[in-house]
C-alpha positions in Angstrom: 97.1 99.4 94.1 98.1 96.7 96.0 101.6 95.1 96.9 101.2 91.8 97.7 102.5 88.2 98.1 100.3 87.1 96.1 100.6 88.0 92.6 97.1 87.3 91.5 98.1 85.1 88.4 94.9 84.3 87.8 93.2 87.3 86.5 94.5 88.9 83.0 92.9 92.4 84.1 96.1 92.8 86.3 99.6 94.7 85.5 102.3 93.5 87.7 105.6 95.1 88.9 107.7 92.8 91.0 109.4 94.3 93.9 110.9 91.7 95.9 112.1 88.4 95.9 113.7 86.6 99.2 113.9 83.0 100.5 112.7 81.9 103.6 114.9 81.2 106.2 114.4 79.1 109.3 114.3 81.1 112.5 114.9 79.4 116.2 115.0 80.3 119.7 119.1 81.4 120.7 119.8 78.4 122.4 119.5 75.5 119.7 122.6 74.4 118.4 123.5 74.0 115.1 126.0 71.0 114.1 127.4 73.1 110.6 128.4 70.0 108.9 128.2 69.7 105.2 124.1 68.3 104.9 123.6 69.0 108.5 120.6 71.2 108.1 118.1 68.5 107.3 119.1 66.7 110.3 119.2 69.7 112.5 115.8 70.9 111.2 114.8 67.4 111.7 115.8 67.6 115.5 113.8 70.9 116.0 111.0 69.5 115.1 111.1 66.3 117.6 112.2 69.3 120.4 110.0 72.3 120.1 107.1 73.2 118.6 106.6 74.6 114.9 105.2 77.9 115.1 103.0 78.5 112.1 101.3 81.1 109.9 97.7 80.4 110.1 96.7 77.9 107.6 94.3 80.7 105.7 97.5 83.3 104.5 99.6 82.4 101.1 102.9 82.2 103.5 101.5 79.7 105.7 100.5 77.5 103.1 103.9 77.9 101.2 105.7 77.1 104.3 103.5 74.1 105.2 103.9 72.7 101.6 107.8 73.1 102.1 107.6 71.0 105.2 105.8 68.3 103.3 108.5 67.8 101.0 110.9 67.5 103.6 108.7 64.9 105.3 107.8 67.1 108.2 104.8 67.4 109.8 104.4 69.2 112.9 101.7 69.0 115.6 99.1 71.5 114.9 99.6 73.6 118.6 100.9 77.4 118.1 99.3 79.0 114.8 99.4 82.9 114.5 97.8 85.6 112.3 100.9 87.8 112.0 104.5 87.9 112.1 105.4 89.8 115.5 103.5 87.1 117.3 105.0 84.1 115.5 108.7 85.3 116.0 107.8 86.5 119.5 107.0 82.9 120.2 110.1 82.0 119.1 112.5 84.7 121.1 110.9 83.8 124.3 112.2 79.8 123.0 108.9 78.4 122.7 109.4 77.3 119.4 111.0 77.7 116.0 109.5 78.9 112.6 110.3 79.6 109.0 109.8 83.2 107.8 111.5 85.5 105.2 114.2 88.2 106.0 111.5 91.1 105.1 109.3 89.3 107.8 112.2 89.4 109.9 112.8 93.3 110.2 108.7 94.2 109.7 108.4 91.9 113.1 110.4 94.5 115.1 112.0 91.7 117.0 115.7 91.9 117.3 117.3 90.0 115.3 120.4 89.3 118.5 117.3 87.5 120.5 116.7 84.8 117.3 119.2 82.4 115.3 118.8 82.4 111.2 119.6 79.9 109.4 119.4 78.7 105.5 116.9 76.3 104.8 118.0 72.7 103.7 116.9 71.5 100.4 115.6 74.9 99.4 114.4 73.6 96.1 113.9 77.6 95.2 111.6 78.4 98.1 111.1 82.2 98.2 108.5 84.8 98.6 107.8 87.1 96.0 106.2 90.3 96.5 104.8 92.5 93.5 102.7 95.6 92.8 99.4 94.5 91.3 96.9 96.9 89.6 94.1 97.0 87.1 95.4 97.0 83.9 95.1 100.2 81.8 94.5 102.3 85.2 96.9 104.2 87.1 100.0 102.8 85.1 102.2 105.9 85.5 101.3 105.7 89.1 101.8 102.2 89.7 105.1 102.6 87.8 106.7 105.1 90.0 105.7 103.6 93.3 107.1 100.1 92.0 110.3 102.2 91.6 110.1 104.1 94.5 109.3 100.4 96.5 112.1 99.0 94.5 114.7 102.1 95.7 113.2 101.7 99.5 113.9 97.9 99.5 117.7 98.9 98.1 118.5 101.2 100.0 117.0 100.9 103.5 116.0 96.9 103.4 119.7 95.8 102.0 122.1 97.4 103.7 120.5 96.5 107.4 120.4 92.9 105.8 124.2 92.7 105.0 124.9 94.2 108.3 123.1 91.4 110.0 122.8 88.5 107.9 125.2 89.0 104.8 124.9 85.4 103.8 121.2 86.4 102.8 122.3 89.1 100.5 123.1 87.2 97.3 119.5 85.5 97.0 117.6 88.8 97.3 116.8 90.1 94.2 114.7 93.7 93.8 112.3 94.7 90.6 
């Protein structure tokens, strides 16, 4: 049994149980100002690209390749300066003012970096850009256990993650799907 952002769709021998679908968000240092005008988020992200380094996940991670694909759709190709393999390192660089990044709400919480140390904004031209976590197991094996773990995981998301998100980033809650 694994819970992953890769549902391993190419294999017919697996059973899948959706756990969480969450949008990606733009995360910047506290000193970055935003225009907050209709349609200004695209210009804000282009301005960030000009002013600060992009702190990226490694290119061999699914989250990293998904984010790179999104940036290409926006016509943004950040220089390859800061590439890290975990969310704590990525968000530590942003909180230190060294750059900006794109991540997900669950990654924000998982990192342990206090949200008061960074700014979070919705992504411009999101196009349904979301990360999906799925419980995956071999078909016809551990089905009762897999179903129970999936239910428990969804319950934890509903009871622990969503209330924290609603408190800290209420504008994101409507875009979160559990189960």
